[in-house]
Chimera marker file (.cmm) of the C-alpha trace (Angstrom):
<marker_set name="trace">
<marker id="1" x="-6.256" y="-216.122" z="-87.626" r="1" g="1" b="0" radius="0.5"/>
<marker id="2" x="-7.483" y="-212.411" z="-89.154" r="1" g="1" b="0" radius="0.5"/>
<marker id="3" x="-10.074" y="-212.855" z="-92.019" r="1" g="1" b="0" radius="0.5"/>
<marker id="4" x="-9.076" y="-212.269" z="-95.585" r="1" g="1" b="0" radius="0.5"/>
<marker id="5" x="-10.558" y="-208.886" z="-96.421" r="1" g="1" b="0" radius="0.5"/>
<marker id="6" x="-13.946" y="-209.057" z="-99.144" r="1" g="1" b="0" radius="0.5"/>
<marker id="7" x="-12.668" y="-208.007" z="-102.501" r="1" g="1" b="0" radius="0.5"/>
<marker id="8" x="-14.788" y="-207.137" z="-105.482" r="1" g="1" b="0" radius="0.5"/>
<marker id="9" x="-13.739" y="-208.237" z="-109.410" r="1" g="1" b="0" radius="0.5"/>
<marker id="10" x="-11.500" y="-205.213" z="-111.791" r="1" g="1" b="0" radius="0.5"/>
<marker id="11" x="-14.843" y="-205.542" z="-113.586" r="1" g="1" b="0" radius="0.5"/>
<marker id="12" x="-16.681" y="-204.238" z="-110.415" r="1" g="1" b="0" radius="0.5"/>
<marker id="13" x="-14.514" y="-201.687" z="-109.708" r="1" g="1" b="0" radius="0.5"/>
<marker id="14" x="-14.546" y="-201.223" z="-113.957" r="1" g="1" b="0" radius="0.5"/>
<marker id="15" x="-18.479" y="-201.046" z="-113.719" r="1" g="1" b="0" radius="0.5"/>
<marker id="16" x="-18.644" y="-198.167" z="-110.773" r="1" g="1" b="0" radius="0.5"/>
<marker id="17" x="-16.263" y="-196.348" z="-112.002" r="1" g="1" b="0" radius="0.5"/>
<marker id="18" x="-13.002" y="-196.922" z="-110.165" r="1" g="1" b="0" radius="0.5"/>
<marker id="19" x="-11.214" y="-198.290" z="-106.775" r="1" g="1" b="0" radius="0.5"/>
<marker id="20" x="-12.858" y="-194.444" z="-104.628" r="1" g="1" b="0" radius="0.5"/>
<marker id="21" x="-16.662" y="-195.286" z="-105.199" r="1" g="1" b="0" radius="0.5"/>
<marker id="22" x="-15.647" y="-198.482" z="-103.617" r="1" g="1" b="0" radius="0.5"/>
<marker id="23" x="-16.386" y="-198.832" z="-99.396" r="1" g="1" b="0" radius="0.5"/>
<marker id="24" x="-16.574" y="-201.395" z="-97.309" r="1" g="1" b="0" radius="0.5"/>
<marker id="25" x="-19.359" y="-201.695" z="-95.132" r="1" g="1" b="0" radius="0.5"/>
<marker id="26" x="-20.043" y="-203.703" z="-91.649" r="1" g="1" b="0" radius="0.5"/>
<marker id="27" x="-23.343" y="-205.264" z="-91.338" r="1" g="1" b="0" radius="0.5"/>
<marker id="28" x="-24.203" y="-206.724" z="-88.106" r="1" g="1" b="0" radius="0.5"/>
<marker id="29" x="-27.976" y="-209.078" z="-87.610" r="1" g="1" b="0" radius="0.5"/>
<marker id="30" x="-28.152" y="-208.776" z="-83.942" r="1" g="1" b="0" radius="0.5"/>
<marker id="31" x="-31.398" y="-211.609" z="-83.767" r="1" g="1" b="0" radius="0.5"/>
<marker id="32" x="-28.978" y="-214.008" z="-86.135" r="1" g="1" b="0" radius="0.5"/>
<marker id="33" x="-26.143" y="-213.096" z="-84.178" r="1" g="1" b="0" radius="0.5"/>
<marker id="34" x="-24.305" y="-212.727" z="-87.624" r="1" g="1" b="0" radius="0.5"/>
<marker id="35" x="-21.831" y="-209.648" z="-88.647" r="1" g="1" b="0" radius="0.5"/>
<marker id="36" x="-20.412" y="-209.351" z="-92.623" r="1" g="1" b="0" radius="0.5"/>
<marker id="37" x="-18.531" y="-207.814" z="-94.533" r="1" g="1" b="0" radius="0.5"/>
<marker id="38" x="-19.384" y="-206.324" z="-96.939" r="1" g="1" b="0" radius="0.5"/>
<marker id="39" x="-18.618" y="-204.111" z="-100.579" r="1" g="1" b="0" radius="0.5"/>
<marker id="40" x="-20.782" y="-202.009" z="-101.680" r="1" g="1" b="0" radius="0.5"/>
<marker id="41" x="-20.963" y="-198.525" z="-104.085" r="1" g="1" b="0" radius="0.5"/>
<marker id="42" x="-21.865" y="-194.989" z="-104.374" r="1" g="1" b="0" radius="0.5"/>
<marker id="43" x="-25.476" y="-195.677" z="-106.068" r="1" g="1" b="0" radius="0.5"/>
<marker id="44" x="-24.941" y="-193.481" z="-109.925" r="1" g="1" b="0" radius="0.5"/>
<marker id="45" x="-27.803" y="-191.142" z="-111.081" r="1" g="1" b="0" radius="0.5"/>
<marker id="46" x="-29.241" y="-194.130" z="-112.975" r="1" g="1" b="0" radius="0.5"/>
<marker id="47" x="-29.197" y="-196.529" z="-109.592" r="1" g="1" b="0" radius="0.5"/>
<marker id="48" x="-30.008" y="-192.664" z="-108.074" r="1" g="1" b="0" radius="0.5"/>
<marker id="49" x="-33.093" y="-191.572" z="-110.818" r="1" g="1" b="0" radius="0.5"/>
<marker id="50" x="-34.501" y="-195.139" z="-110.348" r="1" g="1" b="0" radius="0.5"/>
<marker id="51" x="-34.188" y="-194.737" z="-106.651" r="1" g="1" b="0" radius="0.5"/>
<marker id="52" x="-36.446" y="-191.808" z="-106.068" r="1" g="1" b="0" radius="0.5"/>
<marker id="53" x="-38.531" y="-192.663" z="-108.882" r="1" g="1" b="0" radius="0.5"/>
<marker id="54" x="-40.304" y="-195.614" z="-106.449" r="1" g="1" b="0" radius="0.5"/>
<marker id="55" x="-39.157" y="-193.875" z="-103.786" r="1" g="1" b="0" radius="0.5"/>
<marker id="56" x="-42.070" y="-192.820" z="-102.375" r="1" g="1" b="0" radius="0.5"/>
<marker id="57" x="-45.102" y="-194.667" z="-104.255" r="1" g="1" b="0" radius="0.5"/>
<marker id="58" x="-42.856" y="-198.232" z="-102.733" r="1" g="1" b="0" radius="0.5"/>
<marker id="59" x="-40.196" y="-197.660" z="-100.263" r="1" g="1" b="0" radius="0.5"/>
<marker id="60" x="-39.485" y="-201.401" z="-100.443" r="1" g="1" b="0" radius="0.5"/>
<marker id="61" x="-38.470" y="-201.782" z="-103.871" r="1" g="1" b="0" radius="0.5"/>
<marker id="62" x="-36.666" y="-198.179" z="-103.709" r="1" g="1" b="0" radius="0.5"/>
<marker id="63" x="-34.704" y="-199.790" z="-101.329" r="1" g="1" b="0" radius="0.5"/>
<marker id="64" x="-34.347" y="-202.713" z="-103.377" r="1" g="1" b="0" radius="0.5"/>
<marker id="65" x="-32.959" y="-201.171" z="-105.919" r="1" g="1" b="0" radius="0.5"/>
<marker id="66" x="-29.967" y="-199.681" z="-104.272" r="1" g="1" b="0" radius="0.5"/>
<marker id="67" x="-29.330" y="-202.365" z="-102.405" r="1" g="1" b="0" radius="0.5"/>
<marker id="68" x="-29.432" y="-204.835" z="-105.670" r="1" g="1" b="0" radius="0.5"/>
<marker id="69" x="-27.465" y="-202.473" z="-108.345" r="1" g="1" b="0" radius="0.5"/>
<marker id="70" x="-24.752" y="-201.314" z="-104.978" r="1" g="1" b="0" radius="0.5"/>
<marker id="71" x="-24.097" y="-204.318" z="-103.089" r="1" g="1" b="0" radius="0.5"/>
<marker id="72" x="-21.173" y="-206.644" z="-104.884" r="1" g="1" b="0" radius="0.5"/>
<marker id="73" x="-20.576" y="-208.693" z="-102.341" r="1" g="1" b="0" radius="0.5"/>
<marker id="74" x="-22.528" y="-211.603" z="-100.141" r="1" g="1" b="0" radius="0.5"/>
<marker id="75" x="-26.265" y="-209.948" z="-102.319" r="1" g="1" b="0" radius="0.5"/>
<marker id="76" x="-28.413" y="-212.855" z="-101.078" r="1" g="1" b="0" radius="0.5"/>
<marker id="77" x="-27.180" y="-213.532" z="-97.373" r="1" g="1" b="0" radius="0.5"/>
<marker id="78" x="-28.219" y="-209.566" z="-96.904" r="1" g="1" b="0" radius="0.5"/>
<marker id="79" x="-31.261" y="-209.807" z="-99.091" r="1" g="1" b="0" radius="0.5"/>
<marker id="80" x="-32.860" y="-213.192" z="-96.925" r="1" g="1" b="0" radius="0.5"/>
<marker id="81" x="-31.630" y="-211.051" z="-93.213" r="1" g="1" b="0" radius="0.5"/>
<marker id="82" x="-33.825" y="-208.185" z="-92.630" r="1" g="1" b="0" radius="0.5"/>
<marker id="83" x="-31.862" y="-206.136" z="-90.576" r="1" g="1" b="0" radius="0.5"/>
<marker id="84" x="-28.574" y="-207.030" z="-93.017" r="1" g="1" b="0" radius="0.5"/>
<marker id="85" x="-31.081" y="-205.211" z="-95.809" r="1" g="1" b="0" radius="0.5"/>
<marker id="86" x="-31.214" y="-202.151" z="-94.009" r="1" g="1" b="0" radius="0.5"/>
<marker id="87" x="-27.968" y="-202.471" z="-92.627" r="1" g="1" b="0" radius="0.5"/>
<marker id="88" x="-26.843" y="-202.092" z="-96.139" r="1" g="1" b="0" radius="0.5"/>
<marker id="89" x="-29.608" y="-199.530" z="-97.051" r="1" g="1" b="0" radius="0.5"/>
<marker id="90" x="-27.966" y="-197.119" z="-94.215" r="1" g="1" b="0" radius="0.5"/>
<marker id="91" x="-24.629" y="-197.759" z="-95.667" r="1" g="1" b="0" radius="0.5"/>
<marker id="92" x="-25.360" y="-196.996" z="-98.989" r="1" g="1" b="0" radius="0.5"/>
<marker id="93" x="-27.396" y="-193.991" z="-98.005" r="1" g="1" b="0" radius="0.5"/>
<marker id="94" x="-24.584" y="-192.364" z="-96.085" r="1" g="1" b="0" radius="0.5"/>
<marker id="95" x="-22.023" y="-192.680" z="-99.249" r="1" g="1" b="0" radius="0.5"/>
<marker id="96" x="-25.031" y="-191.011" z="-101.252" r="1" g="1" b="0" radius="0.5"/>
<marker id="97" x="-23.456" y="-188.187" z="-103.383" r="1" g="1" b="0" radius="0.5"/>
<marker id="98" x="-24.752" y="-184.763" z="-101.690" r="1" g="1" b="0" radius="0.5"/>
<marker id="99" x="-23.268" y="-181.961" z="-104.472" r="1" g="1" b="0" radius="0.5"/>
<marker id="100" x="-22.168" y="-178.902" z="-102.277" r="1" g="1" b="0" radius="0.5"/>
<marker id="101" x="-23.974" y="-175.099" z="-103.759" r="1" g="1" b="0" radius="0.5"/>
<marker id="102" x="-23.194" y="-171.732" z="-102.961" r="1" g="1" b="0" radius="0.5"/>
<marker id="103" x="-25.433" y="-169.590" z="-104.273" r="1" g="1" b="0" radius="0.5"/>
<marker id="104" x="-25.597" y="-165.382" z="-104.861" r="1" g="1" b="0" radius="0.5"/>
<marker id="105" x="-27.809" y="-162.207" z="-104.902" r="1" g="1" b="0" radius="0.5"/>
<marker id="106" x="-29.684" y="-162.751" z="-109.120" r="1" g="1" b="0" radius="0.5"/>
<link id1="1" id2="2" r="1" g="1" b="0" radius="0.2"/>
<link id1="2" id2="3" r="1" g="1" b="0" radius="0.2"/>
<link id1="3" id2="4" r="1" g="1" b="0" radius="0.2"/>
<link id1="4" id2="5" r="1" g="1" b="0" radius="0.2"/>
<link id1="5" id2="6" r="1" g="1" b="0" radius="0.2"/>
<link id1="6" id2="7" r="1" g="1" b="0" radius="0.2"/>
<link id1="7" id2="8" r="1" g="1" b="0" radius="0.2"/>
<link id1="8" id2="9" r="1" g="1" b="0" radius="0.2"/>
<link id1="9" id2="10" r="1" g="1" b="0" radius="0.2"/>
<link id1="10" id2="11" r="1" g="1" b="0" radius="0.2"/>
<link id1="11" id2="12" r="1" g="1" b="0" radius="0.2"/>
<link id1="12" id2="13" r="1" g="1" b="0" radius="0.2"/>
<link id1="13" id2="14" r="1" g="1" b="0" radius="0.2"/>
<link id1="14" id2="15" r="1" g="1" b="0" radius="0.2"/>
<link id1="15" id2="16" r="1" g="1" b="0" radius="0.2"/>
<link id1="16" id2="17" r="1" g="1" b="0" radius="0.2"/>
<link id1="17" id2="18" r="1" g="1" b="0" radius="0.2"/>
<link id1="18" id2="19" r="1" g="1" b="0" radius="0.2"/>
<link id1="19" id2="20" r="1" g="1" b="0" radius="0.2"/>
<link id1="20" id2="21" r="1" g="1" b="0" radius="0.2"/>
<link id1="21" id2="22" r="1" g="1" b="0" radius="0.2"/>
<link id1="22" id2="23" r="1" g="1" b="0" radius="0.2"/>
<link id1="23" id2="24" r="1" g="1" b="0" radius="0.2"/>
<link id1="24" id2="25" r="1" g="1" b="0" radius="0.2"/>
<link id1="25" id2="26" r="1" g="1" b="0" radius="0.2"/>
<link id1="26" id2="27" r="1" g="1" b="0" radius="0.2"/>
<link id1="27" id2="28" r="1" g="1" b="0" radius="0.2"/>
<link id1="28" id2="29" r="1" g="1" b="0" radius="0.2"/>
<link id1="29" id2="30" r="1" g="1" b="0" radius="0.2"/>
<link id1="30" id2="31" r="1" g="1" b="0" radius="0.2"/>
<link id1="31" id2="32" r="1" g="1" b="0" radius="0.2"/>
<link id1="32" id2="33" r="1" g="1" b="0" radius="0.2"/>
<link id1="33" id2="34" r="1" g="1" b="0" radius="0.2"/>
<link id1="34" id2="35" r="1" g="1" b="0" radius="0.2"/>
<link id1="35" id2="36" r="1" g="1" b="0" radius="0.2"/>
<link id1="36" id2="37" r="1" g="1" b="0" radius="0.2"/>
<link id1="37" id2="38" r="1" g="1" b="0" radius="0.2"/>
<link id1="38" id2="39" r="1" g="1" b="0" radius="0.2"/>
<link id1="39" id2="40" r="1" g="1" b="0" radius="0.2"/>
<link id1="40" id2="41" r="1" g="1" b="0" radius="0.2"/>
<link id1="41" id2="42" r="1" g="1" b="0" radius="0.2"/>
<link id1="42" id2="43" r="1" g="1" b="0" radius="0.2"/>
<link id1="43" id2="44" r="1" g="1" b="0" radius="0.2"/>
<link id1="44" id2="45" r="1" g="1" b="0" radius="0.2"/>
<link id1="45" id2="46" r="1" g="1" b="0" radius="0.2"/>
<link id1="46" id2="47" r="1" g="1" b="0" radius="0.2"/>
<link id1="47" id2="48" r="1" g="1" b="0" radius="0.2"/>
<link id1="48" id2="49" r="1" g="1" b="0" radius="0.2"/>
<link id1="49" id2="50" r="1" g="1" b="0" radius="0.2"/>
<link id1="50" id2="51" r="1" g="1" b="0" radius="0.2"/>
<link id1="51" id2="52" r="1" g="1" b="0" radius="0.2"/>
<link id1="52" id2="53" r="1" g="1" b="0" radius="0.2"/>
<link id1="53" id2="54" r="1" g="1" b="0" radius="0.2"/>
<link id1="54" id2="55" r="1" g="1" b="0" radius="0.2"/>
<link id1="55" id2="56" r="1" g="1" b="0" radius="0.2"/>
<link id1="56" id2="57" r="1" g="1" b="0" radius="0.2"/>
<link id1="57" id2="58" r="1" g="1" b="0" radius="0.2"/>
<link id1="58" id2="59" r="1" g="1" b="0" radius="0.2"/>
<link id1="59" id2="60" r="1" g="1" b="0" radius="0.2"/>
<link id1="60" id2="61" r="1" g="1" b="0" radius="0.2"/>
<link id1="61" id2="62" r="1" g="1" b="0" radius="0.2"/>
<link id1="62" id2="63" r="1" g="1" b="0" radius="0.2"/>
<link id1="63" id2="64" r="1" g="1" b="0" radius="0.2"/>
<link id1="64" id2="65" r="1" g="1" b="0" radius="0.2"/>
<link id1="65" id2="66" r="1" g="1" b="0" radius="0.2"/>
<link id1="66" id2="67" r="1" g="1" b="0" radius="0.2"/>
<link id1="67" id2="68" r="1" g="1" b="0" radius="0.2"/>
<link id1="68" id2="69" r="1" g="1" b="0" radius="0.2"/>
<link id1="69" id2="70" r="1" g="1" b="0" radius="0.2"/>
<link id1="70" id2="71" r="1" g="1" b="0" radius="0.2"/>
<link id1="71" id2="72" r="1" g="1" b="0" radius="0.2"/>
<link id1="72" id2="73" r="1" g="1" b="0" radius="0.2"/>
<link id1="73" id2="74" r="1" g="1" b="0" radius="0.2"/>
<link id1="74" id2="75" r="1" g="1" b="0" radius="0.2"/>
<link id1="75" id2="76" r="1" g="1" b="0" radius="0.2"/>
<link id1="76" id2="77" r="1" g="1" b="0" radius="0.2"/>
<link id1="77" id2="78" r="1" g="1" b="0" radius="0.2"/>
<link id1="78" id2="79" r="1" g="1" b="0" radius="0.2"/>
<link id1="79" id2="80" r="1" g="1" b="0" radius="0.2"/>
<link id1="80" id2="81" r="1" g="1" b="0" radius="0.2"/>
<link id1="81" id2="82" r="1" g="1" b="0" radius="0.2"/>
<link id1="82" id2="83" r="1" g="1" b="0" radius="0.2"/>
<link id1="83" id2="84" r="1" g="1" b="0" radius="0.2"/>
<link id1="84" id2="85" r="1" g="1" b="0" radius="0.2"/>
<link id1="85" id2="86" r="1" g="1" b="0" radius="0.2"/>
<link id1="86" id2="87" r="1" g="1" b="0" radius="0.2"/>
<link id1="87" id2="88" r="1" g="1" b="0" radius="0.2"/>
<link id1="88" id2="89" r="1" g="1" b="0" radius="0.2"/>
<link id1="89" id2="90" r="1" g="1" b="0" radius="0.2"/>
<link id1="90" id2="91" r="1" g="1" b="0" radius="0.2"/>
<link id1="91" id2="92" r="1" g="1" b="0" radius="0.2"/>
<link id1="92" id2="93" r="1" g="1" b="0" radius="0.2"/>
<link id1="93" id2="94" r="1" g="1" b="0" radius="0.2"/>
<link id1="94" id2="95" r="1" g="1" b="0" radius="0.2"/>
<link id1="95" id2="96" r="1" g="1" b="0" radius="0.2"/>
<link id1="96" id2="97" r="1" g="1" b="0" radius="0.2"/>
<link id1="97" id2="98" r="1" g="1" b="0" radius="0.2"/>
<link id1="98" id2="99" r="1" g="1" b="0" radius="0.2"/>
<link id1="99" id2="100" r="1" g="1" b="0" radius="0.2"/>
<link id1="100" id2="101" r="1" g="1" b="0" radius="0.2"/>
<link id1="101" id2="102" r="1" g="1" b="0" radius="0.2"/>
<link id1="102" id2="103" r="1" g="1" b="0" radius="0.2"/>
<link id1="103" id2="104" r="1" g="1" b="0" radius="0.2"/>
<link id1="104" id2="105" r="1" g="1" b="0" radius="0.2"/>
<link id1="105" id2="106" r="1" g="1" b="0" radius="0.2"/>
</marker_set>
């Protein structure tokens, strides 16, 4: 029997700006033999600003800001596992918006 896909409420969808800002991530803790599906969102400018504020002085706090604001399912389980936590950080970093720039001479 296939597992049901994880879903989030319409409130979460509205809060992040729509389903186009949500992604499924599959996190694995090889030590405990656990693999879970979670829903993450693209960090907005406020979350990115908070992350950047702490990234140099307190990287652990910066990563927790990302996970607590951009992970929408299984938060407690992910926070309790070092491997799942680092997987969530990597998943969120993978979907961070990077603007494209073209420069020209002045």
